[in-house]
C-alpha positions as CSV (number, residue, x, y, z in Angstrom):
1,M,-68.4,74.2,65.9
2,L,-71.7,76.1,66.5
3,E,-73.0,77.4,69.8
4,I,-76.1,79.5,70.1
5,I,-76.4,81.2,73.5
6,D,-79.8,82.6,74.8
7,L,-80.6,84.0,71.4
8,H,-83.5,86.4,71.0
9,A,-84.4,87.8,67.6
10,K,-87.3,89.6,65.9
11,I,-88.4,90.6,62.5
12,A,-86.5,93.7,61.5
13,D,-88.2,97.1,62.1
14,T,-91.0,95.5,64.1
15,E,-91.5,94.3,67.6
16,T,-92.4,90.7,66.5
17,E,-90.1,88.4,68.4
18,I,-89.7,85.0,66.8
19,I,-86.6,83.5,68.6
20,K,-87.0,83.7,72.4
21,G,-84.1,82.4,74.3
22,L,-82.8,79.7,72.1
23,N,-79.8,77.6,73.1
24,L,-78.1,75.0,70.9
25,K,-74.7,73.4,70.4
26,V,-73.7,71.4,67.3
27,A,-70.3,69.8,67.2
28,A,-68.0,69.2,64.2
29,G,-69.0,65.9,62.6
30,E,-72.5,66.1,64.0
31,V,-75.8,65.9,62.2
32,A,-78.4,67.8,64.3
33,A,-82.1,67.6,63.3
34,I,-84.4,70.5,64.3
35,M,-88.1,69.6,64.4
36,G,-91.2,71.5,65.5
37,P,-94.8,72.5,64.5
38,N,-95.4,75.3,62.0
39,G,-94.6,78.8,63.3
40,S,-92.1,77.6,65.8
41,G,-89.2,79.6,64.3
42,K,-87.3,76.9,62.4
43,S,-86.9,78.7,59.1
44,T,-86.3,82.0,61.0
45,L,-83.4,80.3,62.8
46,S,-81.9,79.2,59.4
47,Y,-82.2,82.7,58.1
48,I,-80.5,84.2,61.1
49,L,-77.6,81.7,60.9
50,S,-77.1,82.7,57.3
51,G,-77.2,86.4,57.9
52,R,-80.4,87.4,56.3
53,E,-81.1,91.1,56.9
54,D,-84.9,90.7,57.5
55,Y,-84.2,89.7,61.1
56,E,-82.6,91.5,64.0
57,V,-80.8,89.7,66.9
58,T,-81.8,91.6,70.1
59,S,-79.7,89.7,72.6
60,G,-77.6,86.5,73.0
61,D,-74.9,85.3,70.6
62,I,-74.0,82.9,67.9
63,L,-70.5,81.5,68.0
64,Y,-69.0,79.7,65.0
65,N,-65.7,78.0,65.7
66,G,-65.5,80.1,68.9
67,E,-66.1,83.5,67.3
68,S,-69.3,85.6,67.2
69,I,-70.7,86.0,63.8
70,L,-73.4,88.5,64.6
71,E,-71.5,91.4,63.0
72,L,-70.8,89.5,59.8
73,D,-73.1,89.9,56.7
74,A,-74.3,87.0,54.6
75,A,-71.4,87.0,52.2
76,E,-68.9,87.1,55.1
77,R,-70.6,84.1,56.7
78,A,-70.6,82.2,53.5
79,A,-66.9,82.9,53.0
80,K,-66.3,81.4,56.4
81,G,-68.1,78.2,55.3
82,I,-71.8,78.6,56.4
83,F,-74.2,77.4,53.8
84,L,-78.0,77.5,53.7
85,A,-80.1,75.3,51.4
86,F,-83.4,77.1,51.0
87,Q,-86.8,75.6,51.5
88,Y,-88.0,77.6,48.5
89,P,-85.0,78.3,46.2
90,V,-85.3,81.6,44.4
91,E,-85.4,81.9,40.6
92,I,-82.8,84.2,39.1
93,P,-83.6,85.0,35.5
94,G,-80.6,86.1,33.4
95,V,-78.0,84.3,35.5
96,A,-76.8,81.1,34.0
97,T,-76.5,78.3,36.5
98,M,-73.0,77.3,35.4
99,Q,-71.8,80.9,35.6
100,F,-73.3,81.3,39.1
101,L,-71.5,78.1,40.2
102,K,-68.2,79.2,38.8
103,V,-68.3,82.6,40.5
104,A,-69.4,81.2,43.8
105,M,-66.8,78.5,43.8
106,N,-64.0,80.9,42.9
107,E,-65.1,83.4,45.6
108,Q,-65.0,80.7,48.2
109,R,-61.5,79.6,47.0
110,K,-60.4,83.2,47.1
111,A,-61.6,83.5,50.7
112,R,-59.6,80.4,51.6
113,G,-56.5,81.7,49.9
114,E,-56.7,79.2,47.0
115,A,-56.2,79.8,43.3
116,E,-59.2,80.1,41.0
117,L,-60.3,77.0,39.2
118,T,-59.4,76.7,35.5
119,T,-62.4,76.2,33.2
120,P,-61.6,72.5,32.6
121,D,-61.2,71.8,36.3
122,F,-64.4,73.6,37.0
123,I,-66.4,71.7,34.4
124,R,-64.9,68.4,35.6
125,R,-66.0,69.0,39.2
126,V,-69.5,70.1,38.2
127,K,-69.9,67.0,35.9
128,E,-68.8,64.7,38.7
129,A,-71.1,66.3,41.4
130,A,-74.0,66.6,38.9
131,G,-73.7,62.9,38.0
132,D,-73.9,61.9,41.6
133,L,-77.1,63.9,42.0
134,K,-78.6,62.7,38.7
135,I,-78.6,66.2,37.3
136,D,-78.6,66.6,33.6
137,M,-75.9,69.0,32.4
138,D,-78.4,70.7,30.1
139,M,-80.3,71.8,33.2
140,L,-77.3,73.7,34.3
141,K,-77.2,75.7,31.1
142,R,-80.5,77.3,32.0
143,P,-80.9,80.4,34.3
144,L,-80.6,79.6,38.0
145,N,-83.7,77.7,39.1
146,V,-85.8,79.2,36.3
147,G,-88.3,76.5,35.1
148,F,-86.9,73.9,37.5
149,S,-89.2,71.5,39.1
150,G,-89.3,71.3,42.9
151,G,-87.0,68.3,42.9
152,E,-84.6,69.9,40.4
153,K,-84.4,73.0,42.6
154,K,-83.6,71.0,45.7
155,R,-80.9,68.9,43.8
156,A,-79.4,72.2,42.5
157,E,-79.1,73.4,46.1
158,I,-77.3,70.2,47.2
159,L,-75.1,70.5,44.1
160,Q,-74.1,74.0,45.3
161,M,-73.3,72.5,48.7
162,A,-71.2,69.7,47.2
163,L,-69.2,72.1,45.1
164,L,-68.7,74.8,47.8
165,E,-67.7,72.4,50.5
166,P,-69.0,74.4,53.5
167,K,-68.2,73.6,57.1
168,L,-71.7,74.3,58.5
169,C,-74.6,73.1,56.3
170,V,-78.1,74.2,57.2
171,L,-80.9,72.5,55.3
172,D,-84.2,74.3,55.7
173,E,-86.9,71.7,55.0
174,T,-85.0,70.3,52.0
175,D,-87.5,67.4,51.9
176,S,-90.5,69.8,51.2
177,G,-92.2,68.9,47.9
178,L,-89.9,65.9,47.1
179,D,-91.2,62.5,46.0
180,I,-89.5,59.5,47.5
181,D,-87.0,59.0,44.6
182,A,-85.8,62.7,44.7
183,L,-85.7,62.5,48.5
184,K,-83.3,59.6,48.3
185,I,-81.1,61.3,45.8
186,V,-80.9,64.5,47.9
187,A,-80.2,62.5,51.1
188,D,-77.4,60.6,49.4
189,G,-75.9,63.9,48.3
190,V,-76.0,65.2,51.9
191,N,-74.6,61.9,53.3
192,A,-71.7,62.0,50.9
193,L,-70.6,65.3,52.4
194,K,-70.5,64.0,56.0
195,S,-67.0,64.4,57.5
196,P,-65.4,64.9,61.0
197,D,-64.9,68.6,60.3
198,R,-68.3,69.4,58.9
199,A,-71.6,69.9,60.8
200,T,-75.0,69.6,59.4
201,I,-78.3,71.0,60.7
202,V,-81.4,69.4,59.2
203,I,-84.6,71.3,59.7
204,T,-87.7,69.2,58.9
205,H,-91.3,68.5,59.9
206,Y,-91.1,64.8,59.1
207,Q,-89.3,61.7,60.3
208,R,-89.1,60.3,56.7
209,L,-86.1,62.5,55.8
210,L,-84.3,61.3,59.0
211,D,-84.7,57.7,57.7
212,Y,-82.1,58.7,55.1
213,I,-80.1,61.4,56.8
214,V,-79.7,59.8,60.3
215,P,-79.2,62.5,63.0
216,D,-76.9,62.3,65.9
217,S,-79.2,64.6,67.9
218,V,-82.8,65.8,67.6
219,H,-84.1,69.1,69.0
220,V,-87.7,70.2,69.3
221,L,-88.2,73.9,68.6
222,Y,-91.4,75.5,69.9
223,K,-92.3,79.2,70.3
224,G,-88.7,80.3,69.5
225,K,-86.8,78.0,71.9
226,I,-85.6,74.4,72.2
227,I,-87.9,72.5,74.5
228,R,-86.6,69.0,74.2
229,S,-83.4,67.3,72.9
230,G,-82.6,63.7,72.4
231,D,-81.2,61.1,70.0
232,K,-82.8,59.8,66.8
233,S,-85.4,58.0,68.8
234,L,-87.0,61.4,69.7
235,A,-87.9,61.9,66.0
236,L,-89.6,58.4,65.9
237,D,-91.6,59.3,69.0
238,L,-92.7,62.6,67.4
239,E,-93.8,60.7,64.3
240,S,-95.9,58.3,66.4
241,N,-97.3,60.7,69.0
242,G,-97.0,64.2,67.7
243,Y,-95.9,67.3,69.6
244,A,-98.8,67.6,72.0
245,D,-97.2,65.8,75.0
246,I,-93.9,67.6,74.7
247,I,-95.5,71.0,74.3
248,G,-97.7,70.3,77.2
249,E,-94.8,69.5,79.4
250,A,-93.0,72.7,78.4
251,A,-96.0,74.9,79.0
C-alpha cells in the first residue's frame, strides 16, 4: 500500500534536511510501528505523508497504492484515504465539532462517489462511534478541541478516523499525554479499525502503546533514515536496552 523510496526532505525555504534517505514499505493490513529517539524525524515523516506544506521533498518518492503522491496537496491525499492523527491536535474556535465531522465525512463520501449522509444517518454514526470511545455527545457540541483535555483531544482524533474510514492511518505519538485508561480506550478504537485493506503506521517513543496496538513490524528511525527493522520483539528490546546499541551499530 505504501512505499517510501530513498526519501530526502527538508524544512521548506531552508537547507535543514530532516529526512535523509528513508526507505519503508507498509502492506495493506499491516500495523507498522516507527520508533526512535527525539529529533530523529518521526513527526516530520508523518507531516510529509499527510502533505503538510512546511516541508519540501528534495528527492526520492512516496508511492501510495502504486502511485506517487508528491504532487498532491493535503486535501487530495485525505480524499484518497490518508489520515493523520496529530500528536498535538489544534484547537479551532468557532467551528463546532459536529459540523466539522459532518463536512469532513461528506467530502470523503463525495471523493468516493457516494451520496451525502442524511442528518439522521450522520448523527447515528457519530453516536455509535462516540459510544465506543466513551466520548460524551455534549463534548461534540463544543468548538473543535477547544477546552478539551489531552485525552479528549486524542479520542476526538480517533473518532474522526473511525468516521472517515481512511485506508492509511498515521498516528503521530497518539499515546503522548494519555493516562492508562485513556490509552486503552484509544488503542481499542484503533484496533477496531484493523482490516485487510487498511494499513496503520504507529509513531511512538514507548513500548507501552504497542502492548495494546500490537505491530506486525517495528522500524527504528534515526537521523532521518530507518536503521533497523524487525518484528514486535524489537520494541521490547528497545524498551529494555534503549537505542544506544542500535545507533552505535549504524554509526
